C-alpha positions as CSV (number, residue, x, y, z in Angstrom):
1,X,-4.8,2.5,-40.0
2,X,-3.5,0.0,-37.4
3,X,-1.5,2.6,-35.5
4,X,-4.4,5.0,-35.5
5,X,-6.8,2.4,-34.1
6,X,-4.4,1.2,-31.5
7,X,-3.6,4.7,-30.3
8,X,-7.3,5.5,-30.0
9,X,-8.0,2.4,-28.0
10,X,-5.0,3.0,-25.8
11,X,-6.3,6.6,-25.1
12,X,-9.6,5.1,-24.1
13,X,-8.0,2.7,-21.7
14,X,-5.7,5.4,-20.2
15,X,-7.0,6.4,-16.8
16,X,-5.6,7.6,-13.5
17,X,-3.3,4.6,-13.8
18,X,-0.9,4.3,-16.7
19,X,-2.1,1.6,-19.0
20,X,0.3,-1.3,-19.5
21,X,-0.1,-2.9,-22.9
22,X,1.3,-6.1,-21.6
23,X,1.5,-9.3,-23.6
24,X,0.9,-8.9,-27.3
25,X,1.8,-5.2,-27.4
26,X,-0.4,-3.2,-29.8
27,X,-1.8,-6.4,-31.2
28,X,-3.5,-7.1,-27.8
29,X,-5.3,-3.8,-27.8
30,X,-8.0,-5.0,-30.3
31,X,-8.5,-8.1,-28.2
32,X,-8.9,-6.0,-25.1
33,X,-11.3,-3.7,-26.8
34,X,-13.3,-6.7,-27.9
35,X,-13.5,-8.1,-24.4
36,X,-14.7,-4.7,-23.1
37,X,-17.3,-4.4,-25.9
38,X,-18.6,-7.9,-25.2
39,X,-18.7,-7.0,-21.5
40,X,-16.3,-9.6,-20.3
41,X,-16.7,-10.3,-16.6
42,X,-14.9,-7.5,-14.6
43,X,-12.6,-8.6,-11.8
44,X,-13.0,-7.0,-8.4
45,X,-10.2,-6.4,-6.0
46,X,-11.3,-4.7,-2.8
47,X,-9.1,-3.7,0.2
48,X,-11.6,-4.7,2.9
49,X,-9.6,-3.1,5.6
50,X,-6.6,-3.3,7.9
51,X,-6.1,-4.9,11.3
52,X,-4.7,-2.8,14.1
53,X,-3.2,-4.6,17.0
54,X,-2.6,-8.3,17.7
55,X,-6.1,-9.1,18.9
56,X,-7.7,-7.6,15.8
57,X,-5.3,-9.5,13.5
58,X,-6.2,-12.8,15.2
59,X,-9.9,-12.0,14.9
60,X,-9.5,-11.5,11.2
61,X,-7.5,-14.7,10.6
62,X,-10.2,-16.6,12.5
63,X,-12.9,-14.9,10.4
64,X,-11.4,-15.8,7.0
65,X,-10.6,-19.4,8.2
66,X,-14.1,-19.6,9.7
67,X,-12.6,-20.6,13.1
68,X,-10.3,-23.0,11.5
69,X,-12.9,-24.8,9.4
70,X,-11.6,-23.4,6.1
71,X,-8.0,-24.0,5.2
72,X,-5.4,-21.2,4.9
73,X,-2.6,-21.3,2.4
74,X,0.6,-19.5,3.0
75,X,3.0,-17.8,0.6
76,X,5.1,-21.0,0.7
77,X,2.1,-23.2,-0.2
78,X,1.8,-24.6,3.3
79,X,-1.8,-25.6,4.1
80,X,-3.0,-24.7,7.6
81,X,-6.1,-26.4,9.1
82,X,-7.8,-26.0,12.4
83,X,-8.0,-23.4,15.2
84,X,-4.6,-24.2,16.6
85,X,-2.8,-23.8,13.3
86,X,-4.4,-20.4,12.9
87,X,-3.3,-19.3,16.4
88,X,0.2,-20.5,15.7
89,X,0.3,-18.5,12.5
90,X,-0.8,-15.4,14.4
91,X,1.8,-16.0,17.0
92,X,4.5,-16.3,14.4
93,X,3.4,-13.1,12.7
94,X,3.3,-11.1,15.9
95,X,6.6,-12.2,17.4
96,X,8.8,-10.2,15.0
97,X,10.2,-7.9,17.7
98,X,10.2,-4.2,17.9
99,X,7.7,-1.8,19.5
100,X,4.3,-1.1,18.0
101,X,2.3,2.1,18.1
102,X,-1.3,1.8,19.2
103,X,-2.7,2.2,15.6
104,X,0.0,0.1,13.8
105,X,-1.5,-1.7,10.9
106,X,-0.7,-5.4,11.3
107,X,-2.2,-6.7,8.1
108,X,-3.8,-5.5,4.8
109,X,-6.9,-7.5,4.0
110,X,-7.8,-7.9,0.3
111,X,-10.7,-9.7,-1.4
112,X,-10.3,-10.9,-5.0
113,X,-13.6,-11.7,-6.6
114,X,-15.4,-12.7,-9.8
115,X,-19.1,-12.9,-10.8
116,X,-21.2,-15.9,-10.0
117,X,-20.7,-18.8,-12.4
118,X,-16.9,-18.3,-12.7
119,X,-14.8,-21.4,-12.1
120,X,-13.9,-21.3,-8.4
121,X,-10.8,-23.4,-8.8
122,X,-9.5,-21.1,-11.5
123,X,-10.2,-18.1,-9.4
124,X,-8.2,-19.5,-6.5
125,X,-5.3,-20.5,-8.9
126,X,-5.2,-17.0,-10.4
127,X,-5.3,-15.4,-6.9
128,X,-2.4,-17.6,-5.8
129,X,-0.3,-16.5,-8.8
130,X,-1.4,-12.9,-8.2
131,X,-0.3,-13.0,-4.6
132,X,3.0,-14.6,-5.4
133,X,3.9,-12.0,-8.1
134,X,2.6,-9.0,-6.2
135,X,3.7,-9.8,-2.6
136,X,5.8,-13.0,-2.6
137,X,9.2,-11.3,-2.7
138,X,8.9,-9.3,0.5
139,X,5.7,-10.2,2.4
140,X,4.2,-13.1,4.2
141,X,0.5,-13.8,3.5
142,X,-2.3,-16.3,3.7
143,X,-5.2,-16.9,1.4
144,X,-8.6,-18.6,2.0
145,X,-11.5,-19.3,-0.3
146,X,-15.0,-19.8,1.1
147,X,-16.4,-22.7,-1.0
148,X,-20.1,-22.0,-0.5
149,X,-19.9,-18.3,-1.7
150,X,-22.2,-17.4,-4.6
151,X,-19.5,-15.2,-6.1
152,X,-16.1,-17.0,-6.2
153,X,-13.7,-15.0,-4.1
154,X,-10.5,-15.3,-2.2
155,X,-9.5,-13.6,1.0
156,X,-5.9,-12.5,1.0
157,X,-4.4,-11.3,4.2
158,X,-0.9,-9.8,3.9
159,X,1.4,-9.2,6.9
160,X,2.3,-5.5,6.6
161,X,5.9,-5.8,8.0
162,X,8.1,-7.0,5.1
163,X,11.2,-9.1,5.3
164,X,13.2,-5.9,4.6
165,X,11.7,-4.2,7.6
166,X,9.5,-1.9,5.6
167,X,5.8,-1.8,5.9
168,X,3.4,-2.3,3.1
169,X,1.9,0.9,1.9
170,X,-0.9,0.8,-0.7
171,X,-0.6,3.8,-3.0
172,X,-3.3,5.5,-5.1
173,X,-3.7,3.5,-8.3
174,X,-2.4,0.2,-6.8
175,X,-5.8,-1.5,-6.7
176,X,-6.3,-0.9,-10.4
177,X,-2.8,-2.3,-11.2
178,X,-3.7,-5.3,-9.1
179,X,-7.0,-5.7,-11.0
180,X,-5.1,-5.8,-14.3
181,X,-2.6,-8.4,-12.9
182,X,-5.4,-10.6,-11.5
183,X,-7.4,-10.4,-14.8
184,X,-4.3,-11.4,-16.7
185,X,-3.8,-14.4,-14.4
186,X,-7.4,-15.5,-15.0
187,X,-7.1,-15.2,-18.8
188,X,-3.9,-17.4,-18.6
189,X,-6.3,-20.0,-17.2
190,X,-8.8,-19.5,-20.0
191,X,-11.2,-17.5,-17.8
192,X,-12.4,-14.5,-19.7
193,X,-11.9,-11.4,-17.5
194,X,-11.2,-7.7,-17.7
195,X,-10.1,-4.9,-15.4
196,X,-11.5,-1.8,-17.0
197,X,-11.9,1.4,-15.2
198,X,-15.5,2.4,-14.7
199,X,-15.2,5.6,-16.8
200,X,-14.0,3.6,-19.8
201,X,-17.1,1.4,-19.6
202,X,-19.3,4.5,-19.4
203,X,-20.2,3.9,-15.7
204,X,-20.6,7.1,-13.7
205,X,-21.9,5.8,-10.4
206,X,-19.3,4.6,-7.9
207,X,-19.5,1.3,-6.2
208,X,-21.5,1.1,-3.0
209,X,-19.7,0.0,0.1
210,X,-20.9,-3.3,1.5
211,X,-22.0,-1.9,4.9
212,X,-24.2,0.7,3.1
213,X,-25.7,-2.0,0.8
214,X,-26.5,-4.1,3.9
215,X,-28.4,-1.2,5.6
216,X,-30.4,-0.5,2.4
217,X,-31.2,-4.2,1.9
218,X,-32.7,-4.3,5.4
219,X,-34.9,-1.3,4.6
220,X,-32.8,1.2,6.6
221,X,-31.5,4.6,5.5
222,X,-27.7,5.0,6.0
223,X,-26.5,8.3,7.4
224,X,-24.7,9.1,4.2
225,X,-28.0,8.9,2.3
226,X,-29.7,11.2,4.8
227,X,-26.9,13.7,4.4
228,X,-27.2,13.6,0.6
229,X,-30.9,14.2,0.8
230,X,-30.4,17.2,3.1
231,X,-27.8,18.6,0.7
232,X,-30.0,18.1,-2.3
233,X,-33.0,19.8,-0.6
234,X,-30.7,22.7,0.4
235,X,-29.5,23.1,-3.2
236,X,-33.1,23.1,-4.5
237,X,-34.0,25.8,-2.0
238,X,-31.0,27.9,-3.1
239,X,-32.0,27.5,-6.8
240,X,-35.5,28.7,-6.0
241,X,-33.9,31.8,-4.4
242,X,-31.9,32.4,-7.5
243,X,-28.7,31.3,-5.8
244,X,-27.6,28.1,-7.6
245,X,-24.5,26.4,-6.3
246,X,-21.8,25.5,-8.9
247,X,-21.2,21.7,-9.3
248,X,-17.8,21.5,-11.1
249,X,-17.5,17.8,-10.4
250,X,-20.7,17.1,-12.4
251,X,-19.4,19.1,-15.3
252,X,-16.2,17.1,-15.2
253,X,-18.1,13.8,-15.2
254,X,-20.2,14.9,-18.2
255,X,-17.1,16.1,-20.1
256,X,-15.2,12.9,-19.4
257,X,-18.1,10.6,-20.4
258,X,-18.8,12.6,-23.6
259,X,-15.1,12.1,-24.5
260,X,-15.3,8.4,-23.7
261,X,-18.4,7.8,-25.9
262,X,-16.9,9.9,-28.7
263,X,-13.6,7.9,-28.5
264,X,-15.4,4.6,-28.8
265,X,-17.5,5.8,-31.7
266,X,-14.3,7.1,-33.5
267,X,-12.7,3.7,-32.9
268,X,-15.8,1.9,-34.4
269,X,-15.7,4.2,-37.4
270,X,-11.9,3.4,-38.0
271,X,-12.5,-0.3,-37.6
272,X,-15.5,-0.3,-40.0
273,X,-13.3,1.2,-42.7
274,X,-10.8,-1.7,-42.4
275,X,-10.9,-4.4,-45.0
276,X,-10.4,-7.0,-42.2
277,X,-13.7,-8.8,-41.4
278,X,-12.7,-9.2,-37.8
279,X,-12.2,-5.4,-37.5
280,X,-15.6,-4.8,-39.0
281,X,-17.2,-7.2,-36.5
282,X,-15.5,-5.5,-33.7
283,X,-16.8,-2.2,-34.9
284,X,-20.4,-3.5,-34.7
285,X,-19.7,-4.8,-31.1
286,X,-18.4,-1.4,-30.1
287,X,-21.5,0.3,-31.5
288,X,-23.7,-2.0,-29.5
289,X,-21.6,-1.4,-26.4
290,X,-21.9,2.4,-26.7
291,X,-25.6,2.1,-27.3
292,X,-26.1,0.1,-24.1
293,X,-23.9,2.3,-21.9
294,X,-25.7,3.4,-18.7
295,X,-27.1,7.0,-18.5
296,X,-24.7,9.7,-17.3
297,X,-26.3,9.9,-13.9
298,X,-24.5,10.0,-10.5
299,X,-26.2,8.7,-7.4
300,X,-27.1,12.3,-6.5
301,X,-29.0,12.5,-9.8
302,X,-31.0,9.4,-8.9
303,X,-31.8,10.7,-5.4
304,X,-33.0,14.0,-7.0
305,X,-35.3,12.0,-9.3
306,X,-36.7,10.0,-6.5
307,X,-37.4,13.1,-4.4
308,X,-39.0,14.8,-7.4
309,X,-41.2,11.7,-7.9
310,X,-42.2,11.6,-4.3
311,X,-43.1,15.3,-4.4
312,X,-45.3,14.8,-7.5
313,X,-47.1,11.9,-5.7
314,X,-47.7,14.0,-2.6
315,X,-49.0,16.9,-4.8
316,X,-51.3,14.4,-6.7
317,X,-52.7,13.1,-3.4
318,X,-53.3,16.7,-2.2
319,X,-55.2,17.6,-5.4
320,X,-57.3,14.5,-5.2
321,X,-58.3,15.3,-1.6
322,X,-59.2,18.9,-2.6
323,X,-61.5,17.6,-5.4
324,X,-63.3,15.5,-2.8
C-alpha cells in the first residue's frame, strides 16, 4: 500500500522537471501531497529580465536599491547603503576586463516572492540561503527587499560572469528547480510553502506577465489580446465555412488535466483504504482539492466566452429595437 501510494503521488508531482524527493524520501511524499491538497502558499520565482551593458546594469541596481535608500546585501553578507555604495558596486562588477559584445548580458535579475501575510523576515532569510546555495560558489550577487511591499519579495541580481570565467546560463526547467529549493528553505523556517507545477494543481491558464496586467488594470487592451481576438474570430469564420482548424495543444491540455484529476482521485481511494487515520484524513483533503480545481479553460476559452456573450447582448439589443 505505502509503495503504491508513494509511486502515485510521485507520478503526479513529476513534470517537465524531474522531481527530487528530497528530505524524508518517500515518507515526505504524503506531507507534500497534504500541503498541495491544503493549498499551501505557492512560492513564485520570476526572472524579471537581464541587463545589457554597463548603464543598464547601473540603472537596475539603482532601481532595486531605490536610489540607495534600500540596503543591498552581497553574497559575502556585506551591507551596502547609499548611492555611492551602489555606484562602487557597479564599478567593481564592470571592471572585470575583457571585451563585451553589444548585447552581452551583464546580470540576471530574479524576484523571489510569497503571498501577502507571509513573514517578510523569513522570506528574506530563505532567499539569502537560496542565493548562497544556488549561486554562492561561482557568482557575485546582491539582494534587496522592499519593506513596504504588499507581497513580501526579494530582488536578487546575479552578475552573469562567474569566477571561473563562464557566464550564467538559465536552462529550461531551472526556475522550477529554484522554486523547490526556495520552498524548502522557507519550510526550514517554519513557513508553509510549496512549489508545485500548475498542471499538478489543475491550473490550465498560464501566468500573466506584469506589463500585460498593468495595461489591463488601466482599462487598456494589450496588443497580445487584440491578436488573440482576431485569431478567435478567424477560427469562428472558418468553422462556419466548414473548415475548422485543428487545435492539438488544447487536446493535449485536456488529456493532461484528465490524467491529473484521475491520478489524485486514485491516490485518495488508496489512502481511504488505509487503516491509518492520517491517511484517511488526507484522502478527504484530496477529494476536496480535486472538487475545487479550476475549470479546464485556457485564456483563449475565456476570450471566446466573452465574445459570445457580447454577441448575444448585441443581438438582444437589436431584437429589442426591432420590437419597438
